[in-house]
N, C-alpha and C positions, 0 to 999 in steps of 0.2 A: 442763282439761288443764294439768300445773304442770313445776316442775324436774324434781322426781322420775319422774314420769312418763316423760320423756322424755331421762331421764341416759343417758349411755353407760358400761356398763358396763367393770370395769374388764380383762376377761377379753379386750374385743375390743382394747386396746392390748397384752398378752399376745402375742394372736395375732400383732400386726403387729411385735414382736420377733421369731417365732418365724419369719415369713414374710420377712421382710427380714436372716434372720440370713446368709444366704449372699452375700448382695448384696458384701461384701467382695470372695469371691473370683470372683466376676462381673466386680467392677472391675479386678480383677489380670488378668483375661483380657484385659480393654480394654489396660490398661495395655500388656502383652505385644504386642495389634496395634500398639499407639500405634509402639511400639520398632521394630518388623516393617516400619511402611507409614510412617509418618511423616503419618501424615492425623488431626491434630489435631481433628476429628472423633471420636477415639476419648478422648481425652483428658476432652472433655467429657462421652462417655458414661460416664464410668469416675466422674468425679467429680458426676453427677449422680446415678447407681444407687448411690453411696457412703452419700446423705442423705436417701432418698428413706425418705420418715416420719419423720424422726428429729427435726425442727424442727419448733413449732407456732408459730403465731401464734394466742394470744386475746384479748379482754374481758376482765379482771377483776376480779368484782363482790367484793371483799376482804371486804366485813362479811358478806354471804350467802355468802360463800366457794363461789361460781360462777364458771366459767371456759366463757365461749363462745368455740366454736372456728373464728375465721375463714381458717384457712388451713395447709394444710399441704404441704412439699414433696415432690410426687410427679413419678419418672423416667418413669413412663410407657413403660418397657422392655418388651421382649421376654420378655428375661429372668429379668424381677421378678418373683418369686410373686404379692408383695403386689400390685402393681399388675396385671397380669392376671387376678389371684383379684375386683379391682374393677373390671375391666371387666365380666367373667363375671356378676356380680351385676347390672350395666348393662343387659348385653342381656336376661334375663329381664326388669327391668321393661317394655324394650322390646317385647321379642315375644308375651309372655305374654298380656297383655290381647287378643293378636289369635285364639292358639293356641284362649281362652278361645272365642272366638263361632265359630271354624271346627269344635270338634270335633266338636260336635253333626252337619255337614254332610259330615265328610271324615274316614275315616283317616289319623291320623299314624303315620308309619310311618320308624323308624330304620334307615339304612339304612349300611352299609359295603361302601365300595370301595376295593379292595387293588391295589396292583402289586407284582412281584417287589422284594424288596431290593436296594439297590444300596450301591456303595462310596461316597464321600464326595466324589470327583472328578464322580460321576453325579448328584445328589442335586437342584442346582442346573436342570441339564434334564430332568429326569425333573417336577421340580416347574412347572417352565412348560409340559410337556404334558398333565398332569393337570389344569393349570388351565385350559389352551386346550381340552380334549377333553370335563371335565367340563361347561363351559359349550354345546360344539357338542351334549352326547347331553342337556343340559334341551329344547335346543330341538326334537329328537324327538317327547320327552315329551309338548313343547307342542303340537305341531303345527305349527310355524314353519316344521319341514325336515322330510322324509318318507323314507321305506324302501318304494317302491314293493313292494305285497303284505303289508304287517305296520302294522295301524292300532293306534294309542296311545289313539284317543279312547276305547275302553270303560275305562280305567283311570282317566278322569278326572283327570289331573294339572291341579293346582291353583296348585301353587308348593313352593317349597323352601329351607331353607339348608344351605347348605353350611360347614364347620367342618375345617380342616385339623391333622395328629395326625402328628409326628416320632418314633416309636421309634429305637432304637438294638440291636442284635447286642450283650451285650456281650462273648460271644465272637471274632466275625469281626468285630464293628465296623462291619458292613453297616446300611444305613439303611432303618426299613420307613414311608414316608410313605403315608397312608391319607388317607381323607375320610371324618369323620362327616356325615353326610346326613339333614336330617328331610322326610321329602318327605309332602304332604297329595295324598291320591288318594281312590276315591272310596269313598263310605259303603259299608259292609258286602262289599265286595270280598273272594270267597273268594280266599284263597292255597295253594291244595295244595299239599302239599311229597311230592313223590311221583319224585321225580328223583334220583339217586346218582350223585357223579363225583369225583374227588381231593379234592375240600373237603369232602367230606363225613365225612372221616376223622379222628380226631385218637390219633396213634401207633397205629393198625391200629385203631382202636375207630369203629363208625359213631356219628356224634353226630348228624347231621343231615343233613335230606333239603332240597333245591330245589323252588321252585314252576315254573311254568314262565314265568312273569317274571323270576324271580332269573338263569336261563338264559339268558332273553334280554338280559337287562341285562348283564353277565357278558361274554357272547360280543358285545354291541356296545360295551362299554368295552374287550375285549380287540385289537379292530380297529379302535377310534378309537386308541390307545395305539400298536399298530404301524403305524399308518400306511397304514392297509386300508380301500379304496375297502368303504363300509358297504352292502351288499343283501343281500337275503333269500337268494341263492343263498351269500353268502360265508356267510353265519347258519347255513345248513344245512350248509354243509361244514366249519366249524369243530367241531373235535370238542369243544374243552374252551376258554373262555375267562377270566379272571383271577376271582379269590375276588369275589364280592360278594353279601352276605346282607343281606335285610328283614325284621323283625319288626315285626308291630303296637303302637303301644301299647298295653297293657288300661286300660280305662277308670278314669280316675282318673290315671294314673302318666307321662302325656302330657309332665307337666310336669320331671317324674323323664328323662324320654329328652333333654327341651332341655338339661337342665342341663349333662346330661353329653356333649352334643353340643359344646358351648360351654363346656366347662370352661377350655379353653386348649388351648395348641399341644404341650405337652412333658409326659409323667409324671416326677412328682419322684422318679427314681431315681438321680440324683447324676450321670447320663452328661453333662450340660453341661456340671460344670467342668473335662472331660476338654481339656486345652490341644491334643489333634488335634482331638478331635470341635466344639469350641467353633467356632474361625473357619469351620469348611465349614457350620456352621448357620446360623451370623451370616450370613456371603454370600449362602445359598442365601433366605435366610428376608427380607434385607434389602430394605425397600418394600413385601412381600407384603401383600395384603389377607386376613388369616387367617379371617375370617365373611365370607359373601358370601349375600345373600337372593334368590330367584328368583319369576319370577311376583309373589300375592299377598304375599309377604312381600319384595318388594323395596323398598328406600327405605321402609319401613313407618312410616308417623306415625299416630297414635292420637290422640283428641281426650279422653279420658279422662286421660291424661295429663298435657294440660293443665289440665284442671278438677282433677285432683290435687296438680298446683302450685302454683293459685290458692287453693285449703286452707292446703295447707302453708304457704305467705307468712304466709295470714293468724292462721295459729295459732302460727304461729315468734313473726312480730312481737307480735301480745299478749304473749305469752311474756315475751321482752327488754325491751319497754315496762313490763311490771310490777316486774322488775327493776329500771331504770332510773328507773321513778319512786321508789323508794329511795335511790340513790343511782348515780352517776356511774362509770362501769369505768374501769380504765387498762388501758392498751396490753402486753401482758407477750408472749416468746416465751420457750418454752420445751422441753427437749429430752423426746424419749419416755423415756428412764430418771427427768428430775424426773416426768414425769406419772404412771408406773409407782410410784415412789416418796410420790407425795400421798396421804395417807390421808384427807384433809379435805374436800377440793374435790370438787362435781360436775362435772362435763364435760359440757357441751352441744353440740349442731350442729344447723344444718341438716337437712345428709344425713340423721345417723341419726333425725331425727323423720319424713324422707320414708320410710327401710325402713321405721318400725314402724308407719306410714299403710298402706304396702302390704301388708305381714304383714298389718293386721287386716283390711283389704278381702278381702284372700284367704279368712281365715277364715270371715267374713260371706257369700262367697261372693256378691262383687260382680262378680266378674271382674277384677279388678286384682292380680297376683300377683307376686312378686318373689323 
């Protein structure tokens, strides 16, 4: 393994420039919140997101024309496309190994839980209820809470991963909060779709039928969200719940389901940069956990990642040692634009090598994906 095999492609830095291109607009929105509230925390947020990925600390091997990236400033802001993209990659690295191990034994399903659209002043309390009630729903699935006369054991629930997404109707400005969920259920379970309700239609065209399990989830979700006791009688009496859809991941596609479910909280439609929308979203999402694991996916830690980290360190240290054997590097700070304009140097980093190693293991079918 040498420098050429692990160097970062310039396209990566171009993507960073694209992903941070709107950060100045987000910073301006934080500036406005600072003026309105006097809270200096918004000054810090604005300053941080403005310089996200703009300055890089490197060790510069001048003769060999190699720059070893030591540190880059990251804002880690929920509204930074770059940082959210990096978080998605890390989530995949964390959860992919266990999904590989569980896929032969469980159906990995993509489930979407929705509620009616809400106006801005309703968003925060609606999210509070969604978070509380989804946790309650998982207790029914796991058997830690019971509904007399309804048995969830045949579904074989083992765990799940819940991710929040919020979109906005650009016509009436109402928000559409919903959960993308990966559920691990009994392998081979048959979800025969034979029921029709109002959620089956799109502009009067029948697009989907629902399974008995989906109908059950729809009604339980409705009862929970509306503060109605969840009993078998209430479920039977309820004509229709809230929209819940379940789709089993096809063989070999469950990683794509995971990637979609955990891609981030927002679509890149520009609505976040609206001066009215942004404050509502910020306060509704502040200090809120966007991704949460349950059951076997709760606080998951996989030993294979520790082994990967050991291999990573050994390989990277070996490459840097060869560079240092030829010359001692100098500490160098440069901007993202300077990196993009540098046509002679190769850029390397430990994190890029980790990405390459994970990708290689995925291709080799060793059970680590990224």
